[in-house]
N, C-alpha and C positions, 0 to 999 in steps of 0.2 A: 853459481854458474852464470857466465856472461852470455849475452845474446850476440851471436856472430852476424856479420854483414850478410852472409848467405842466408841465415835463418830469418833475417829481417827483410829480405828481398825475394828470393825465388818462391818460397811457399806463399808469401803474401800476394805476389803478382799472379801466381797460378790460381789461387783461390778467388781473387778479384775477377779474373777473366772467366773462370768457370761459372761464377755467379752471374756475370754479365750474359753469358750464353743462356743460363737458366731464365733470367727475366726476359730476354729476347724471345725465347721459345714461348713463354706465356703471352708476350705481346703478339707474336705470330698467330697463336691460337685465337686470341681475341679479334685480331684483324680479319682472319679468315671467317670467323663467325659473323662479322659485320660487313663482309664482302669488300674489305679494304685491301688494295693491292700492296705487294711488297714495296714497290716504288713509292707509293703514297706514304706508307708507314715510315720508310727509311728517310724520306724528305720532311718528316714532321719536325717542327721546332716548338720550343716553349714560347718564344717571342720572335718577331721578325728579324732582329739583329743578332740572334744566337745561331750557332751552327746546328744543322739538322742531326737527326739520330745517327745516320751512317757515319757522319764525321766524328761524332762522339765515340763511336765504336773504334774507328780508325785511330784516333788520337790516343785512346786508352791502350790499344795494342802497341802503338809506337812508344808511348811512355814506358811501358814495361820492357819491350824488346830493346829499345835504345838505352834505357836505364841500365839494364843488366849487362849489356855489351860494354858500355862505358866503364862500369865498375870493374869489369874483367880486363879492361885495357885493350879491347879489340874494336875494330871498326864495326859499327852497328849494321846488321842486315837490313836491307831496304825492302819495304813492301809497297807495291803500287797502290794508290788510292783509287781503285776502279770497280769497287763492289757496287752492284745495282740490285742485288737480290738478297734475301735473308740467307739463302744457302751459301752465297759468297761471303756474307758477313760471318756466318758460323765458321766457314773455312778459314777466313782471316784470323779469327780468334784461335782456332785450333793450331794453325801454323805458328802463331805468336807463342802460344803456350808450349808447343813442342820445342821451339827455339829456346825459350827461357829454361825449360827443363834440361836442355843440353849442356848447360853450364854446371860446373862442379863447385863444391865448396872451396876447393883449393884455388880456383880461379877468382873467387869473389872475396873470401876471407883475407883480411890484410889490406883491403882497398880503402879503409877509413881515411887515409891521408893522401890517396891518389889525387893528383891535380886533374880536375875536369873543367874544360873550357867549352862554352857553348856560344855559338853565334845565333842570335835571335833576331826577329824582325825589328825589334826596338832596341837593339844593342847587344853587347856581349856580357856574359856572366862567367865568373870563375868560382869554383867550389872545391872543397876537399871532398873526398868520396862519401864520408858520413853525412855531411851537410847536404850534399847533392841527393842522397837517398832519402834522408828524413825530412828535408825541407823543400825539395823540388819534385822528385819523382813520385813519391807516395802521395803527397797532396794532389798533384796533377792527375795521377791515375784515378784516385777516388773522386775527384771533381768530375771527370768525364764519365766514369761509371755511374755516379749519382745523377748526372744530367741525363744520361741515357735512361736510367730508371724513371726519373721525373717525366721525361717525354712520354714514356710508355704509360705511366700512371695517369698523366693528364689526358692521354688518348683513350682512357677508360679501362686499361688492363687491370685486372684484379690481382694486384701484387702488394706485398707488404714488406715490412722491415726484415722478416725472416727470409724472404726470397732474396733480398739484397745481400744480407750477411751470410746466408747459407748455413750449412750444418757444421757444427764444431768438430 
């Protein structure tokens, strides 16, 4: 049996964002126990030249939502980057997850050869659908989820690998 583009994207994206919510909730509990505000936690960085926690969450959501839309050949839904509280961050993840779940296998399967063109800050990129999914979207999604996890862990949140990976 072969793995379809839908199976390699939608369930993977949903699980990554679900687990991101899980580690954020653990981070929120830790922050509350230490009297750390949402704003302070969301602006926490690993190092001064890296993006803060909230931006990691926003980019993870954007990677998944824009990725699935491009694979389906539709214009990606836009989400404003205006979250300032954890409740708003959870809502962003939930809206992104709902959007991802709205795509069907029929929309995604067969997108392996779909031409995908991106305009980035540092140039333009061209992919076929399979390369875009496996070599751009998934690595970027997990980079930003991992960075969010690392920010929370560095802030003292008691989380581990099973919190990041979730339940099988």
